Structures are given as structure tokens and as C-alpha cells.
C-alpha positions in Angstrom: 0.3 -0.1 -0.3 1.5 3.1 -1.2 -1.1 5.4 -1.4 -4.2 6.6 0.6 -7.3 8.5 0.3 -8.9 10.1 2.9 -12.6 11.0 2.7 -14.0 13.4 5.5 -16.5 16.0 6.4 -14.2 17.8 9.3 -10.5 18.2 8.8 -8.5 20.9 10.2 -8.3 24.4 10.7 -11.6 22.7 12.1 -12.1 22.4 15.8 -13.2 19.0 17.5 -12.7 15.2 17.8 -13.9 14.4 14.3 -11.6 16.7 12.8 -8.3 15.8 15.5 -9.7 12.1 14.9 -8.8 12.5 10.9 -6.2 14.5 10.7 -3.8 12.4 13.6 -4.9 9.3 11.4 -3.8 11.3 8.0 -0.4 12.2 9.7 0.3 8.4 11.1 0.0 7.2 7.6 2.2 9.5 6.4 4.9 8.4 9.0 4.4 5.3 7.4 5.8 6.6 4.0 2.4 6.5 3.0 1.1 8.9 0.4 -1.7 10.6 1.6 -4.3 13.1 0.1 -7.6 14.7 2.2 -11.0 14.9 0.5 -13.0 17.2 2.4 -15.0 20.1 2.3 -14.0 23.9 3.1 -13.8 24.6 6.5 -17.1 25.5 8.0 -17.4 23.5 11.1 -18.8 24.4 13.8 -20.1 28.0 13.3 -22.1 26.4 9.6 -20.0 29.1 8.1 -17.4 29.0 5.6 -14.1 30.2 7.2 -12.4 33.5 5.7 -9.3 32.5 3.1 -11.8 29.8 1.7 -14.9 32.0 0.6 -16.4 31.9 -3.2 -14.0 29.0 -4.1 -15.4 26.2 -6.1 -12.0 24.0 -5.0 -8.6 24.6 -3.0 -5.6 22.4 -3.7 -3.1 22.7 -1.1 0.1 20.8 0.2 0.0 20.6 4.2 3.1 18.9 6.1 3.5 16.7 3.0 -0.3 16.0 2.8 -2.1 16.7 -0.3 -5.4 18.6 0.7 -8.7 18.7 -1.6 -11.2 21.2 0.0 -14.3 21.2 -2.5 -17.4 23.3 -2.3 -19.7 23.1 0.3 -23.5 24.5 1.3 -22.5 25.4 4.6 -24.9 25.2 7.3 -25.9 24.6 11.2 -29.4 25.6 10.8 -31.9 23.1 12.8 -34.1 23.7 9.8 -33.7 20.0 8.5 -33.7 20.9 5.1 -30.9 23.1 4.8 -28.7 20.7 6.7 -29.9 17.7 4.3 -29.0 20.2 1.2 -25.4 20.8 3.4 -25.1 17.1 3.0 -25.8 16.8 -0.6 -23.9 19.4 -1.5 -21.1 18.1 -0.5 -22.0 14.9 -1.8 -22.4 16.3 -5.5 -18.8 18.1 -5.2 -17.6 14.9 -4.1 -19.1 13.3 -7.6 -17.5 15.9 -9.7 -14.3 15.3 -7.9 -14.4 11.8 -9.0 -15.4 12.0 -12.1 -11.6 14.3 -13.1 -9.6 12.6 -10.7 -7.8 9.5 -10.1 -8.2 8.0 -6.9 -5.5 5.2 -5.3 -5.9 1.7 -4.6 -6.5 2.4 -0.9 -9.9 4.9 -0.1 -11.1 5.2 3.6 -14.5 7.0 3.9 -15.5 8.3 7.0 -19.0 8.2 8.4 -20.7 9.7 9.5 -22.8 11.7 7.8 -24.0 8.2 6.1 -25.6 10.2 2.8 -21.7 11.3 2.1 -20.6 8.1 2.7 -23.4 6.7 0.7 -23.0 8.2 -2.5 -18.3 7.8 -2.2 -19.7 3.8 -1.8 -21.7 3.9 -4.6 -19.3 5.6 -7.2 -16.2 4.5 -5.9 -17.0 0.2 -5.8 -14.6 -1.1 -7.8 -12.7 -5.1 -8.1 -9.5 -2.5 -8.5 -10.1 -0.2 -5.5 -10.3 -1.1 -1.3 -12.9 1.1 0.0 -12.7 1.4 3.5 -15.2 2.6 6.2 -14.4 4.3 8.8 -17.4 4.2 11.8 -17.3 7.1 14.5 -20.8 6.9 15.0 -24.0 4.5 14.7 -26.8 6.7 12.3 -29.4 6.6 11.9 -29.4 4.8 15.9 -27.4 7.6 17.5 -30.3 10.1 15.9 -32.9 7.9 17.5 -31.3 8.3 20.7 -30.4 12.1 20.7 -33.9 12.7 19.6 -32.9 14.2 16.5 -35.8 12.2 14.6 -38.7 9.6 15.2 -38.9 5.9 13.7 -40.8 6.1 10.2 -40.0 6.2 6.6 -37.6 8.8 6.4 -35.3 6.4 9.6 -36.4 3.4 7.8 -34.7 4.9 4.4 -31.5 5.3 6.7 -31.2 2.4 7.7 -31.4 0.2 4.5 -29.0 3.3 3.4 -27.1 2.6 6.8 -26.8 -1.7 5.9 -25.9 -0.7 1.9 -22.8 1.4 3.1 -21.6 -2.2 5.6 -22.5 -4.5 2.4 -20.3 -2.3 0.1 -17.6 -1.5 2.1 -14.2 -4.1 2.0 -13.2 -3.7 5.5 -14.8 -1.6 8.3 -13.3 0.6 11.1 -15.1 1.1 13.8 -13.8 3.1 17.1 -15.6 0.7 19.7 -16.8 -2.6 20.3 -20.4 -1.6 20.4 -19.8 -0.1 16.6 -18.6 -3.6 15.3 -21.0 -5.4 17.0 -23.9 -3.5 15.7 -22.4 -4.1 12.4 -21.8 -7.6 12.4 -25.8 -8.3 13.2 -26.2 -6.0 10.1 -23.0 -7.6 7.5 -20.4 -9.7 8.7 -17.3 -8.0 7.3 -13.6 -7.8 8.0 -13.3 -5.5 10.8 -11.0 -3.3 12.7 -11.2 -1.3 16.2 -9.7 1.9 16.0 -10.0 3.7 19.4 -9.1 7.3 19.2 -5.9 8.1 19.9 -4.6 11.0 20.3 -0.8 11.3 18.9 0.0 14.0 21.0 3.6 15.6 23.3 3.0 15.1 26.6 2.7 17.9 28.5 3.7 18.0 32.8 1.3 20.8 34.1 0.1 20.8 38.0 -3.4 21.9 39.5 -3.4 25.8 40.6 -3.7 25.8 44.3 -4.9 29.0 44.8 -8.7 27.4 46.5 -10.5 25.1 48.3 -12.8 24.7 45.9 -12.5 21.8 43.2 -11.8 23.2 39.5 -14.1 21.2 37.1 -13.2 21.8 33.8 -15.0 20.8 30.5 -13.4 21.5 27.0 -15.3 20.6 24.2 -18.3 21.0 22.2 -21.3 22.9 22.9 -23.9 20.9 21.2 -27.6 19.5 22.5 -25.6 16.0 22.8 -23.2 17.1 25.7 -25.8 18.6 27.9 -24.0 21.2 29.3 -26.4 24.4 29.5 -28.6 21.2 31.8 -25.4 20.7 33.6 -24.9 24.5 34.6 -28.3 24.1 35.8 -28.5 20.9 38.0 -24.8 20.3 39.3 -24.2 21.1 42.7 -21.6 24.1 43.3 -21.2 23.8 47.0 -17.4 22.4 46.7 -16.5 23.3 43.2 -16.3 25.6 40.4 -16.3 25.1 36.8 -14.9 26.1 34.0 -16.3 26.3 30.3 -14.5 25.7 26.9 -15.7 25.6 23.3 -18.7 26.4 21.0 -21.4 25.1 19.7 -25.2 25.1 19.9 -26.1 25.8 23.3 -23.2 28.8 23.5 -25.7 31.5 23.6 -27.9 30.3 26.5 -24.7 28.4 28.7 -23.9 33.0 28.9 -27.1 33.9 29.3 -27.1 31.5 32.1 -24.0 32.7 33.8 -25.3 35.8 32.8 -28.5 35.6 35.0 -26.6 33.8 37.7 -23.7 35.9 38.4 -23.6 34.4 42.1 -22.6 30.8 40.7 -19.1 29.8 40.2 -19.1 29.5 36.5 -16.3 30.9 34.3 -17.0 30.3 30.3 -13.8 30.9 28.2 -14.8 30.9 24.6 -12.8 28.8 22.5 -9.0 28.8 22.2 -6.2 26.5 19.5 -6.4 22.7 21.0 -2.6 23.4 21.3 -3.3 25.9 24.0 -6.2 24.2 25.3 -3.7 21.4 26.2 -1.1 23.0 28.4 -3.8 25.0 29.7 -6.2 22.0 31.1 -3.6 20.1 33.0 -3.8 23.3 35.8 -7.6 21.9 36.6 -8.4 19.4 39.4 -10.6 17.3 37.4 -12.0 17.1 33.7 -16.1 16.6 32.9 -17.0 14.2 30.0 -20.3 14.4 29.8 -23.5 13.1 27.2 -27.2 14.2 27.7 -28.2 10.7 27.0 -26.4 7.6 26.5 -25.5 6.7 23.0 -24.7 3.1 22.0 -21.9 3.2 20.2 -20.5 6.9 21.0 -16.7 6.3 23.2 -15.5 10.3 23.4 -12.0 10.7 22.2 -11.5 12.9 25.8 -11.1 10.0 27.7 -8.3 8.8 25.9 -6.6 12.5 25.3 -7.2 13.6 29.1 -5.6 10.2 30.7 -2.6 10.5 28.6 -2.5 14.4 29.9 -2.9 12.8 33.3 -6.0 14.4 34.2 -8.7 12.9 36.3 -12.1 12.7 34.8 -15.3 12.0 36.1 -17.8 10.5 32.9 -21.4 11.0 33.0 -22.2 9.0 29.7 -22.4 5.6 30.5 -22.0 2.7 27.8 -18.6 1.7 26.5 -17.1 4.7 27.8 -17.7 4.9 31.0 -16.5 0.6 31.3 -13.2 2.2 30.0 -13.1 4.7 32.4 -13.4 2.6 35.4 -11.4 -0.5 34.5 -8.5 1.8 33.6 -8.7 3.9 36.9 -8.7 6.9 34.9 -11.1 8.7 37.3 -14.8 8.2 38.8 -18.2 7.5 36.5 -22.1 8.7 37.2 -25.2 7.2 36.1 -26.0 9.2 32.8 -28.6 11.7 32.6 -29.2 11.6 36.9 -27.9 14.3 38.3 -28.5 13.3 41.9 -26.2 10.4 41.6 -23.4 12.7 39.2 -23.9 15.5 42.6 -23.3 12.4 45.3 -20.2 11.6 43.8 -18.8 14.8 43.0 -19.4 15.8 46.9 -17.5 12.7 47.7 -14.0 13.1 46.1 -12.0 15.9 47.6 -8.6 17.4 47.0 -6.5 14.4 48.1 -8.1 12.1 46.0 -6.8 14.3 42.9 -2.9 14.3 43.5 -0.1 14.2 41.5 0.6 10.7 42.4 -3.2 9.9 40.7 -2.2 11.9 37.8 1.0 10.1 37.7 -1.1 6.9 37.6 -3.4 7.8 35.0 -0.8 9.1 32.5 1.4 5.6 33.3 -1.9 3.2 32.4 -2.9 5.7 29.6 0.7 5.7 27.5 0.5 1.6 27.8 -3.1 1.2 26.9 -3.9 4.2 24.5 -1.2 3.9 22.6 -1.7 5.8 19.0 1.4 4.1 17.2 1.0 0.4 18.0 -2.8 1.0 16.9 -1.6 2.4 13.4 1.4 -0.4 12.9 -1.7 -3.1 13.8 -3.9 -1.2 11.2 -1.1 -0.9 8.7 -0.8 -4.9 8.5 -4.7 -5.5 8.3 -4.7 -3.4 5.2 -1.5 -4.6 3.5 -3.0 -7.9 3.8 -5.9 -6.6 1.9 -4.2 -4.9 -0.5 
């Protein structure tokens, strides 16, 4: 295997777990002396607007750190209007169709899913005996949408299930970010598969918590979306022994800012969005990191678990499912039943400053370095892919 193309809906300079996941995969493959190219829309996430410097363009090709980046036109929108969101996905599918006509793709193509419609377009147009098509599944749609109450069972849901089944059937190889994802896929279609966790490839930063308060400094850094439920968290959490610090952007940003403004007596601090490189340096100065999901989503394992573990920061996981098991099994911190704020507050009240010692951090980091090794996982993936080609 000498050349690989990765088709994704998210890539830097966009921020977030999806963008970071593909970036690390691309860089890792490049370090294995693979010629890597990326096909992605003009950057627009999470604001739903094309970033400055990319507007008014139909296609931009650049070489960034030895990786060829093909950025294609897309109708950008983060509107709650379902028709606008559908058109945003279809517009990227149209751009991809045009790109495939005029560009020859390599022997291995990795397609990120979701979005389902985008991955369906790619699989439908690229399926060939001369090409190995790999489907990289990070979330289970439409099931996750149902659990998030984004839509209900009906004709549209059944149609999406059929598209999902087609995607699994058509792909030559499946990469899944969790055991739950791979179990779900096996029920629908038996395929060669590989558990590819979202381990980050980062330089470890040593930092200590700032000891200027008896309160536990609790931090959340990530997307302020509906699935994370940060607004609900702000409303329900017991602040008697903690202060809450928030970093990020997303749909709930304005409502969170309004809540903070209307409740100045509460120790909640919103710091906006900062560069990931800066966040990695800062986040270790807090005592405890919060990883929440408003509802337990089958198949979802937040990548923050692995990143925070490698940084040695204890976590309080509030999302259930496979992520909860990983935190508990590896001693990365504490867990609370998803959606149960009474239990969350009880767990928080039971955590002391002594529980958050530097010794605890060193233990977490040592475990994470051994268990969440990006390079060894990538080497195993390379072996599997080379067997297919």
C-alpha cells in the first residue's frame, strides 16, 4: 500500500474530535511513508459558515506538511432546519461526485461515516474490484439520531437504515471506534473489521493544578452541543464544593452565556474557544475534567477519555455505555450514571482534593501510555490493510 485517500467531512483548521481524529490518522499514515491525500469540504464547522480565506472558491488544493488537501465547495449551514441540513450534506455529495469524475483515486480509500449520505455517495461511486474501500465508522447513524431524539421512527428512519446496511455491505473493510459499533455492524453484515480507537498522537505536557482555592476546579472542554448537555449541567450541578470552567463552541453557547449572566452568584466561568495546542497546556492546571453526554448513545466513546488520560488528568465520566467501562477498568477517575444528576452530585461531593493528587495523575498517565498507544494501534491497522491490498 503506497497511496491512500481519506474522504472526510471535517479536517483542520476545523476543531473538534472528528477533525482531530482524521488529522492524526493522516499524519500517522504519512509517517509510515504512505502518500496521503485528504478530500474534505471547505472548513465551516462548528459555526456553519465557510472560514475566511476559503470563501467564494469551488476547489482549493494545497500541500500541508506533506499531505495533499483537496477542499471542495459545500453549502455550509448549522441550521436546525432539516431541509437546510440535508442540502448541506447533498451539496458535499455533489462536489465529491464531480471530483471523482476528474480525479483518479489511489488503491485504498478511507471514507468517514457519518454523514450517512456522504459515505453512501462515496461507496456507490467508488466501489471497484481494483480499489479497497474502507469505511471508518465513528458513530452509529441513524440509531444515534434516534437516541438523541433528532428524529423518530418512520419512513425516513427506515430509509436511513437501508442506506446504513448498504454502506456496511459495500465496504471492503470496516474500522469502528468502539466494540459496540463493531457488534452492531456484525448483526447487519459480517465484514473484516478492526477496532480503531480515537487515541491521540500528542506530545505529553506536564502541568500541576493551581492550588489557590479549596474548591475543586472542574473543567469541560469541547463541543457545546445538544448531545453534551452542558446547559442542563450548569442548571443541575451542585456548586457547594466546586467551580466550573467551560471551553468550547456550539449550539448551546448563547444559552450558556445567558445562564451565567443571569446567575452571577454561581462559580461558572466560560472562557470561549481556544486553540487545541493552547488548551492542552492549560487543561492540566485544573483538578478534574468532566466528560458528559446528555443521553447514553450506543456506540459512542468520547475521544476525550484517551486524550485526558494521556495528559494524566482525572475525569468524571457522565455518559454511560462503553466509555464508562473504559474509565472504570483503567482507573481513569470516577463515573456517574448518565442523565442522573442526583448521582452526579453525590459523586462530586465524595471527591476530595487529596483524591486528585499528583501521584494519581502519574498513575493515570502511565496506564494511558500503555493502553492507549496510537503508534502501535496504527501499526496493527497497517498490517490489516496491507493484507487486503
